[in-house]
Phi, psi and omega in degrees: 000326182298313183284342180270353179075030184260041173287144174285163179298327179293320179294315179299316179297320179295318178295318179294319178296318177300318178293320178298318178293323177297315180296319178298319179293324176296319178299314179295321179299310181288330175301320180297323177291318177296322177299315179299317180298313180293320179298312181293327181281330182274337178221074182294148183280160177298326180296342177264007183075023182056024178236146176218122359292157184297163177301135179092350179251116176256118183294160179289132178292137185282345183270000180263241182299320179301320178294317178299316179295323177296318178296319178298316181292319177296320178295322179293327175296321177294315184292324180285329175294319177297317179300318179294317177300317180295323177295317177297331179273009179064026178255082187296318183296319177293324177296318177298319178298316178299319178293320178295321176298317179299316179298315180298316179298319178296318179292321177295321176303312181297323178296314180293327177293321176297319177297318179299317178296316184294325184264003182295144180274001180221166179237178178295333184274354185290320183188181175296331177300311179297319180298310182294318181301309184287329175293315180297307184288329178292314177293325177294318177298320177296321177299315178294320180298315177296320177299319178298319179296312180298318181290327175299314179298317179296323178296316179297316180295323177293319179298324180274011179063032174278344180244152169216187185292341178258339184233100179201038183300320179301319178293318178300316182288329177289328182284000000 
């Protein structure tokens, strides 16, 4: 039944609601990290020398790898939206190309994040700045990694004709 697209409307609604709840929990999860970052930066502790970031910790410049990674993620959003549109238009080959572009962009993002970690002048153990930075970016990287896995599975399923313009819930949820 899964490969034939014979989900009931209740099952489809439940899967969509589950994904919506997952996304809402992710928003709250990342909000807590941003709150911690802003709290620590606006009221630094005495243990940090009342400075944020602490002495000896030089933050990552936003115009280098972080800007490139932001562009990669925005581009992957465009490419997966295009892939979904092409699938709805019954253009499977263009949809596959869009999904492959999305996968490549996700993998390049993960590669640049690894480079950013390797060249960082601080570690998670250096201060609360390091802890918050690596927790935020690490969980975000894990989120992208899981997305790459889901989109890989969706790409394979589309290639094997498991999806069509009316049956592609797995791809929608992966996107």
